[in-house]
PDB file of N, H, CA, C and O in Angstrom:
ATOM      1  N   MET A   1     -23.704  64.856 -11.262  1.00  0.00           N
ATOM      2  CA  MET A   1     -22.418  64.176 -11.317  1.00  0.00           C
ATOM      3  C   MET A   1     -21.257  65.124 -11.012  1.00  0.00           C
ATOM      4  O   MET A   1     -20.133  64.653 -10.836  1.00  0.00           O
ATOM      5  N   GLU A   2     -21.475  66.414 -10.945  1.00  0.00           N
ATOM      6  H   GLU A   2     -22.387  66.797 -11.088  1.00  0.00           H
ATOM      7  CA  GLU A   2     -20.397  67.346 -10.671  1.00  0.00           C
ATOM      8  C   GLU A   2     -19.883  67.238  -9.249  1.00  0.00           C
ATOM      9  O   GLU A   2     -18.712  67.519  -8.995  1.00  0.00           O
ATOM     10  N   ASN A   3     -20.738  66.835  -8.312  1.00  0.00           N
ATOM     11  H   ASN A   3     -21.689  66.606  -8.519  1.00  0.00           H
ATOM     12  CA  ASN A   3     -20.343  66.742  -6.913  1.00  0.00           C
ATOM     13  C   ASN A   3     -19.738  65.390  -6.567  1.00  0.00           C
ATOM     14  O   ASN A   3     -19.546  65.087  -5.390  1.00  0.00           O
ATOM     15  N   GLN A   4     -19.440  64.588  -7.552  1.00  0.00           N
ATOM     16  H   GLN A   4     -19.596  64.835  -8.509  1.00  0.00           H
ATOM     17  CA  GLN A   4     -18.901  63.254  -7.339  1.00  0.00           C
ATOM     18  C   GLN A   4     -17.447  63.342  -6.877  1.00  0.00           C
ATOM     19  O   GLN A   4     -16.656  64.100  -7.440  1.00  0.00           O
ATOM     20  N   ASN A   5     -17.098  62.565  -5.853  1.00  0.00           N
ATOM     21  H   ASN A   5     -17.740  61.950  -5.395  1.00  0.00           H
ATOM     22  CA  ASN A   5     -15.723  62.503  -5.374  1.00  0.00           C
ATOM     23  C   ASN A   5     -14.908  61.657  -6.349  1.00  0.00           C
ATOM     24  O   ASN A   5     -15.126  60.450  -6.458  1.00  0.00           O
ATOM     25  N   ARG A   6     -13.985  62.278  -7.049  1.00  0.00           N
ATOM     26  H   ARG A   6     -13.808  63.258  -6.961  1.00  0.00           H
ATOM     27  CA  ARG A   6     -13.228  61.565  -8.083  1.00  0.00           C
ATOM     28  C   ARG A   6     -12.133  60.688  -7.501  1.00  0.00           C
ATOM     29  O   ARG A   6     -11.531  59.902  -8.233  1.00  0.00           O
ATOM     30  N   ASN A   7     -11.852  60.797  -6.197  1.00  0.00           N
ATOM     31  H   ASN A   7     -12.340  61.436  -5.602  1.00  0.00           H
ATOM     32  CA  ASN A   7     -10.844  59.951  -5.567  1.00  0.00           C
ATOM     33  C   ASN A   7     -11.452  58.763  -4.844  1.00  0.00           C
ATOM     34  O   ASN A   7     -10.716  57.934  -4.310  1.00  0.00           O
ATOM     35  N   ALA A   8     -12.765  58.655  -4.809  1.00  0.00           N
ATOM     36  H   ALA A   8     -13.363  59.329  -5.243  1.00  0.00           H
ATOM     37  CA  ALA A   8     -13.425  57.545  -4.135  1.00  0.00           C
ATOM     38  C   ALA A   8     -13.221  56.255  -4.927  1.00  0.00           C
ATOM     39  O   ALA A   8     -13.193  56.259  -6.157  1.00  0.00           O
ATOM     40  N   TRP A   9     -13.080  55.146  -4.188  1.00  0.00           N
ATOM     41  H   TRP A   9     -13.103  55.143  -3.189  1.00  0.00           H
ATOM     42  CA  TRP A   9     -12.904  53.845  -4.830  1.00  0.00           C
ATOM     43  C   TRP A   9     -14.278  53.302  -5.184  1.00  0.00           C
ATOM     44  O   TRP A   9     -15.039  52.900  -4.303  1.00  0.00           O
ATOM     45  N   GLN A  10     -14.601  53.290  -6.487  1.00  0.00           N
ATOM     46  H   GLN A  10     -13.984  53.616  -7.202  1.00  0.00           H
ATOM     47  CA  GLN A  10     -15.891  52.814  -6.958  1.00  0.00           C
ATOM     48  C   GLN A  10     -15.666  51.852  -8.112  1.00  0.00           C
ATOM     49  O   GLN A  10     -14.698  51.968  -8.864  1.00  0.00           O
ATOM     50  N   PHE A  11     -16.583  50.901  -8.236  1.00  0.00           N
ATOM     51  H   PHE A  11     -17.369  50.807  -7.625  1.00  0.00           H
ATOM     52  CA  PHE A  11     -16.504  49.948  -9.338  1.00  0.00           C
ATOM     53  C   PHE A  11     -17.349  50.433 -10.501  1.00  0.00           C
ATOM     54  O   PHE A  11     -18.297  51.195 -10.311  1.00  0.00           O
ATOM     55  N   GLY A  12     -17.012  49.996 -11.698  1.00  0.00           N
ATOM     56  H   GLY A  12     -16.242  49.377 -11.852  1.00  0.00           H
ATOM     57  CA  GLY A  12     -17.768  50.377 -12.880  1.00  0.00           C
ATOM     58  C   GLY A  12     -17.092  51.501 -13.630  1.00  0.00           C
ATOM     59  O   GLY A  12     -15.973  51.902 -13.311  1.00  0.00           O
ATOM     60  N   PHE A  13     -17.789  52.002 -14.633  1.00  0.00           N
ATOM     61  H   PHE A  13     -18.698  51.677 -14.893  1.00  0.00           H
ATOM     62  CA  PHE A  13     -17.249  53.071 -15.471  1.00  0.00           C
ATOM     63  C   PHE A  13     -17.599  54.414 -14.869  1.00  0.00           C
ATOM     64  O   PHE A  13     -18.546  55.073 -15.298  1.00  0.00           O
ATOM     65  N   THR A  14     -16.827  54.816 -13.870  1.00  0.00           N
ATOM     66  H   THR A  14     -16.058  54.280 -13.521  1.00  0.00           H
ATOM     67  CA  THR A  14     -17.054  56.098 -13.206  1.00  0.00           C
ATOM     68  C   THR A  14     -15.817  56.964 -13.390  1.00  0.00           C
ATOM     69  O   THR A  14     -14.756  56.479 -13.784  1.00  0.00           O
ATOM     70  N   ALA A  15     -15.965  58.238 -13.104  1.00  0.00           N
ATOM     71  H   ALA A  15     -16.827  58.632 -12.784  1.00  0.00           H
ATOM     72  CA  ALA A  15     -14.825  59.152 -13.232  1.00  0.00           C
ATOM     73  C   ALA A  15     -13.721  58.779 -12.248  1.00  0.00           C
ATOM     74  O   ALA A  15     -12.539  58.864 -12.580  1.00  0.00           O
ATOM     75  N   GLY A  16     -14.100  58.368 -11.042  1.00  0.00           N
ATOM     76  H   GLY A  16     -15.060  58.299 -10.772  1.00  0.00           H
ATOM     77  CA  GLY A  16     -13.101  57.963 -10.054  1.00  0.00           C
ATOM     78  C   GLY A  16     -12.334  56.732 -10.496  1.00  0.00           C
ATOM     79  O   GLY A  16     -11.122  56.650 -10.298  1.00  0.00           O
ATOM     80  N   ALA A  17     -13.035  55.768 -11.096  1.00  0.00           N
ATOM     81  H   ALA A  17     -14.020  55.834 -11.256  1.00  0.00           H
ATOM     82  CA  ALA A  17     -12.369  54.556 -11.576  1.00  0.00           C
ATOM     83  C   ALA A  17     -11.386  54.889 -12.690  1.00  0.00           C
ATOM     84  O   ALA A  17     -10.311  54.294 -12.767  1.00  0.00           O
ATOM     85  N   GLU A  18     -11.739  55.820 -13.538  1.00  0.00           N
ATOM     86  H   GLU A  18     -12.612  56.304 -13.475  1.00  0.00           H
ATOM     87  CA  GLU A  18     -10.822  56.222 -14.616  1.00  0.00           C
ATOM     88  C   GLU A  18      -9.582  56.911 -14.047  1.00  0.00           C
ATOM     89  O   GLU A  18      -8.481  56.721 -14.563  1.00  0.00           O
ATOM     90  N   ASN A  19      -9.748  57.703 -12.994  1.00  0.00           N
ATOM     91  H   ASN A  19     -10.643  57.857 -12.575  1.00  0.00           H
ATOM     92  CA  ASN A  19      -8.586  58.330 -12.350  1.00  0.00           C
ATOM     93  C   ASN A  19      -7.654  57.280 -11.779  1.00  0.00           C
ATOM     94  O   ASN A  19      -6.442  57.355 -11.980  1.00  0.00           O
ATOM     95  N   TRP A  20      -8.209  56.283 -11.057  1.00  0.00           N
ATOM     96  H   TRP A  20      -9.194  56.222 -10.893  1.00  0.00           H
ATOM     97  CA  TRP A  20      -7.386  55.231 -10.484  1.00  0.00           C
ATOM     98  C   TRP A  20      -6.707  54.409 -11.573  1.00  0.00           C
ATOM     99  O   TRP A  20      -5.546  54.026 -11.425  1.00  0.00           O
ATOM    100  N   ASN A  21      -7.408  54.137 -12.652  1.00  0.00           N
ATOM    101  H   ASN A  21      -8.351  54.448 -12.773  1.00  0.00           H
ATOM    102  CA  ASN A  21      -6.828  53.389 -13.763  1.00  0.00           C
ATOM    103  C   ASN A  21      -5.622  54.137 -14.333  1.00  0.00           C
ATOM    104  O   ASN A  21      -4.581  53.530 -14.590  1.00  0.00           O
ATOM    105  N   GLY A  22      -5.754  55.418 -14.526  1.00  0.00           N
ATOM    106  H   GLY A  22      -6.599  55.910 -14.317  1.00  0.00           H
ATOM    107  CA  GLY A  22      -4.647  56.220 -15.047  1.00  0.00           C
ATOM    108  C   GLY A  22      -3.467  56.259 -14.098  1.00  0.00           C
ATOM    109  O   GLY A  22      -2.317  56.163 -14.527  1.00  0.00           O
ATOM    110  N   ARG A  23      -3.746  56.399 -12.809  1.00  0.00           N
ATOM    111  H   ARG A  23      -4.680  56.477 -12.461  1.00  0.00           H
ATOM    112  CA  ARG A  23      -2.661  56.445 -11.819  1.00  0.00           C
ATOM    113  C   ARG A  23      -1.893  55.132 -11.782  1.00  0.00           C
ATOM    114  O   ARG A  23      -0.662  55.127 -11.771  1.00  0.00           O
ATOM    115  N   LEU A  24      -2.623  54.017 -11.762  1.00  0.00           N
ATOM    116  H   LEU A  24      -3.623  54.022 -11.771  1.00  0.00           H
ATOM    117  CA  LEU A  24      -1.957  52.714 -11.718  1.00  0.00           C
ATOM    118  C   LEU A  24      -1.193  52.429 -13.003  1.00  0.00           C
ATOM    119  O   LEU A  24      -0.140  51.793 -12.967  1.00  0.00           O
ATOM    120  N   ALA A  25      -1.711  52.893 -14.143  1.00  0.00           N
ATOM    121  H   ALA A  25      -2.567  53.410 -14.172  1.00  0.00           H
ATOM    122  CA  ALA A  25      -0.997  52.721 -15.412  1.00  0.00           C
ATOM    123  C   ALA A  25       0.310  53.513 -15.404  1.00  0.00           C
ATOM    124  O   ALA A  25       1.327  53.034 -15.906  1.00  0.00           O
ATOM    125  N   MET A  26       0.292  54.715 -14.840  1.00  0.00           N
ATOM    126  H   MET A  26      -0.534  55.104 -14.432  1.00  0.00           H
ATOM    127  CA  MET A  26       1.518  55.517 -14.762  1.00  0.00           C
ATOM    128  C   MET A  26       2.552  54.859 -13.854  1.00  0.00           C
ATOM    129  O   MET A  26       3.747  54.896 -14.148  1.00  0.00           O
ATOM    130  N   ILE A  27       2.099  54.255 -12.747  1.00  0.00           N
ATOM    131  H   ILE A  27       1.129  54.225 -12.508  1.00  0.00           H
ATOM    132  CA  ILE A  27       3.023  53.562 -11.851  1.00  0.00           C
ATOM    133  C   ILE A  27       3.635  52.360 -12.560  1.00  0.00           C
ATOM    134  O   ILE A  27       4.837  52.122 -12.444  1.00  0.00           O
ATOM    135  N   GLY A  28       2.821  51.600 -13.293  1.00  0.00           N
ATOM    136  H   GLY A  28       1.844  51.794 -13.387  1.00  0.00           H
ATOM    137  CA  GLY A  28       3.329  50.447 -14.021  1.00  0.00           C
ATOM    138  C   GLY A  28       4.321  50.829 -15.098  1.00  0.00           C
ATOM    139  O   GLY A  28       5.333  50.152 -15.280  1.00  0.00           O
ATOM    140  N   PHE A  29       4.041  51.908 -15.816  1.00  0.00           N
ATOM    141  H   PHE A  29       3.218  52.457 -15.668  1.00  0.00           H
ATOM    142  CA  PHE A  29       4.960  52.362 -16.858  1.00  0.00           C
ATOM    143  C   PHE A  29       6.281  52.814 -16.249  1.00  0.00           C
ATOM    144  O   PHE A  29       7.349  52.497 -16.773  1.00  0.00           O
ATOM    145  N   ALA A  30       6.211  53.551 -15.146  1.00  0.00           N
ATOM    146  H   ALA A  30       5.344  53.808 -14.720  1.00  0.00           H
ATOM    147  CA  ALA A  30       7.435  54.014 -14.487  1.00  0.00           C
ATOM    148  C   ALA A  30       8.241  52.828 -13.960  1.00  0.00           C
ATOM    149  O   ALA A  30       9.469  52.829 -14.049  1.00  0.00           O
ATOM    150  N   ALA A  31       7.560  51.810 -13.410  1.00  0.00           N
ATOM    151  H   ALA A  31       6.562  51.808 -13.338  1.00  0.00           H
ATOM    152  CA  ALA A  31       8.268  50.627 -12.911  1.00  0.00           C
ATOM    153  C   ALA A  31       8.964  49.888 -14.044  1.00  0.00           C
ATOM    154  O   ALA A  31      10.104  49.452 -13.888  1.00  0.00           O
ATOM    155  N   ALA A  32       8.293  49.743 -15.182  1.00  0.00           N
ATOM    156  H   ALA A  32       7.366  50.097 -15.309  1.00  0.00           H
ATOM    157  CA  ALA A  32       8.912  49.078 -16.332  1.00  0.00           C
ATOM    158  C   ALA A  32      10.126  49.863 -16.822  1.00  0.00           C
ATOM    159  O   ALA A  32      11.148  49.273 -17.172  1.00  0.00           O
ATOM    160  N   LEU A  33      10.020  51.177 -16.848  1.00  0.00           N
ATOM    161  H   LEU A  33       9.190  51.657 -16.564  1.00  0.00           H
ATOM    162  CA  LEU A  33      11.134  52.013 -17.287  1.00  0.00           C
ATOM    163  C   LEU A  33      12.317  51.895 -16.333  1.00  0.00           C
ATOM    164  O   LEU A  33      13.463  51.822 -16.776  1.00  0.00           O
ATOM    165  N   ILE A  34      12.051  51.874 -15.039  1.00  0.00           N
ATOM    166  H   ILE A  34      11.119  51.933 -14.680  1.00  0.00           H
ATOM    167  CA  ILE A  34      13.127  51.741 -14.049  1.00  0.00           C
ATOM    168  C   ILE A  34      13.792  50.379 -14.164  1.00  0.00           C
ATOM    169  O   ILE A  34      15.016  50.286 -14.069  1.00  0.00           O
ATOM    170  N   ILE A  35      13.013  49.318 -14.367  1.00  0.00           N
ATOM    171  H   ILE A  35      12.019  49.393 -14.444  1.00  0.00           H
ATOM    172  CA  ILE A  35      13.588  47.979 -14.541  1.00  0.00           C
ATOM    173  C   ILE A  35      14.510  47.951 -15.746  1.00  0.00           C
ATOM    174  O   ILE A  35      15.594  47.371 -15.689  1.00  0.00           O
ATOM    175  N   GLU A  36      14.084  48.575 -16.841  1.00  0.00           N
ATOM    176  H   GLU A  36      13.204  49.046 -16.888  1.00  0.00           H
ATOM    177  CA  GLU A  36      14.934  48.593 -18.043  1.00  0.00           C
ATOM    178  C   GLU A  36      16.208  49.394 -17.821  1.00  0.00           C
ATOM    179  O   GLU A  36      17.276  48.997 -18.286  1.00  0.00           O
ATOM    180  N   LEU A  37      16.109  50.517 -17.114  1.00  0.00           N
ATOM    181  H   LEU A  37      15.241  50.840 -16.736  1.00  0.00           H
ATOM    182  CA  LEU A  37      17.293  51.342 -16.875  1.00  0.00           C
ATOM    183  C   LEU A  37      18.276  50.655 -15.937  1.00  0.00           C
ATOM    184  O   LEU A  37      19.486  50.739 -16.145  1.00  0.00           O
ATOM    185  N   VAL A  38      17.779  49.983 -14.916  1.00  0.00           N
ATOM    186  H   VAL A  38      16.796  49.915 -14.747  1.00  0.00           H
ATOM    187  CA  VAL A  38      18.654  49.351 -13.928  1.00  0.00           C
ATOM    188  C   VAL A  38      19.264  48.066 -14.458  1.00  0.00           C
ATOM    189  O   VAL A  38      20.459  47.829 -14.279  1.00  0.00           O
ATOM    190  N   SER A  39      18.462  47.237 -15.105  1.00  0.00           N
ATOM    191  H   SER A  39      17.492  47.429 -15.250  1.00  0.00           H
ATOM    192  CA  SER A  39      18.957  45.926 -15.519  1.00  0.00           C
ATOM    193  C   SER A  39      19.595  45.927 -16.906  1.00  0.00           C
ATOM    194  O   SER A  39      20.386  45.040 -17.226  1.00  0.00           O
ATOM    195  N   GLY A  40      19.260  46.904 -17.720  1.00  0.00           N
ATOM    196  H   GLY A  40      18.617  47.625 -17.461  1.00  0.00           H
ATOM    197  CA  GLY A  40      19.823  46.953 -19.065  1.00  0.00           C
ATOM    198  C   GLY A  40      19.136  46.026 -20.043  1.00  0.00           C
ATOM    199  O   GLY A  40      19.627  45.837 -21.156  1.00  0.00           O
ATOM    200  N   GLN A  41      18.026  45.449 -19.663  1.00  0.00           N
ATOM    201  H   GLN A  41      17.627  45.602 -18.759  1.00  0.00           H
ATOM    202  CA  GLN A  41      17.269  44.568 -20.554  1.00  0.00           C
ATOM    203  C   GLN A  41      15.784  44.859 -20.387  1.00  0.00           C
ATOM    204  O   GLN A  41      15.368  45.500 -19.422  1.00  0.00           O
ATOM    205  N   GLY A  42      15.002  44.386 -21.329  1.00  0.00           N
ATOM    206  H   GLY A  42      15.340  43.865 -22.113  1.00  0.00           H
ATOM    207  CA  GLY A  42      13.573  44.618 -21.288  1.00  0.00           C
ATOM    208  C   GLY A  42      12.883  43.880 -20.153  1.00  0.00           C
ATOM    209  O   GLY A  42      13.463  42.980 -19.546  1.00  0.00           O
ATOM    210  N   VAL A  43      11.651  44.261 -19.869  1.00  0.00           N
ATOM    211  H   VAL A  43      11.180  44.992 -20.362  1.00  0.00           H
ATOM    212  CA  VAL A  43      10.905  43.664 -18.769  1.00  0.00           C
ATOM    213  C   VAL A  43      10.684  42.176 -18.987  1.00  0.00           C
ATOM    214  O   VAL A  43      10.841  41.384 -18.057  1.00  0.00           O
ATOM    215  N   LEU A  44      10.324  41.790 -20.194  1.00  0.00           N
ATOM    216  H   LEU A  44      10.197  42.433 -20.949  1.00  0.00           H
ATOM    217  CA  LEU A  44      10.087  40.364 -20.473  1.00  0.00           C
ATOM    218  C   LEU A  44      11.356  39.544 -20.321  1.00  0.00           C
ATOM    219  O   LEU A  44      11.307  38.424 -19.813  1.00  0.00           O
ATOM    220  N   HIS A  45      12.490  40.081 -20.752  1.00  0.00           N
ATOM    221  H   HIS A  45      12.529  40.991 -21.164  1.00  0.00           H
ATOM    222  CA  HIS A  45      13.766  39.387 -20.554  1.00  0.00           C
ATOM    223  C   HIS A  45      14.121  39.341 -19.084  1.00  0.00           C
ATOM    224  O   HIS A  45      14.639  38.334 -18.602  1.00  0.00           O
ATOM    225  N   PHE A  46      13.849  40.423 -18.362  1.00  0.00           N
ATOM    226  H   PHE A  46      13.429  41.241 -18.753  1.00  0.00           H
ATOM    227  CA  PHE A  46      14.143  40.481 -16.933  1.00  0.00           C
ATOM    228  C   PHE A  46      13.386  39.404 -16.172  1.00  0.00           C
ATOM    229  O   PHE A  46      13.934  38.796 -15.253  1.00  0.00           O
ATOM    230  N   TRP A  47      12.143  39.162 -16.540  1.00  0.00           N
ATOM    231  H   TRP A  47      11.698  39.656 -17.286  1.00  0.00           H
ATOM    232  CA  TRP A  47      11.317  38.145 -15.881  1.00  0.00           C
ATOM    233  C   TRP A  47      11.561  36.743 -16.451  1.00  0.00           C
ATOM    234  O   TRP A  47      10.990  35.772 -15.956  1.00  0.00           O
ATOM    235  N   GLY A  48      12.396  36.629 -17.479  1.00  0.00           N
ATOM    236  H   GLY A  48      12.860  37.418 -17.881  1.00  0.00           H
ATOM    237  CA  GLY A  48      12.708  35.344 -18.058  1.00  0.00           C
ATOM    238  C   GLY A  48      11.635  34.791 -18.964  1.00  0.00           C
ATOM    239  O   GLY A  48      11.567  33.578 -19.163  1.00  0.00           O
ATOM    240  N   LEU A  49      10.799  35.640 -19.515  1.00  0.00           N
ATOM    241  H   LEU A  49      10.855  36.625 -19.353  1.00  0.00           H
ATOM    242  CA  LEU A  49       9.726  35.194 -20.396  1.00  0.00           C
ATOM    243  C   LEU A  49      10.137  35.148 -21.861  1.00  0.00           C
ATOM    244  O   LEU A  49       9.435  34.558 -22.681  1.00  0.00           O
ATOM    245  N   MET A  50      11.235  35.747 -22.191  1.00  0.00           N
ATOM    246  H   MET A  50      11.806  36.227 -21.525  1.00  0.00           H
ATOM    247  CA  MET A  50      11.719  35.740 -23.576  1.00  0.00           C
ATOM    248  C   MET A  50      13.184  35.354 -23.593  1.00  0.00           C
ATOM    249  O   MET A  50      13.792  35.286 -24.661  1.00  0.00           O
TER     250      MET A  50
END
């Protein structure tokens, strides 16, 4: 498993999938933070859900 490409797109519980999950979570968190800073309200209020 040491020679596994960690950037390859694979399904299941693999090291590469965990890397992609972390990257996408960081993008989502940054997007939510930017929405709050720009609009002055929370994400749920911004989308009209609350």
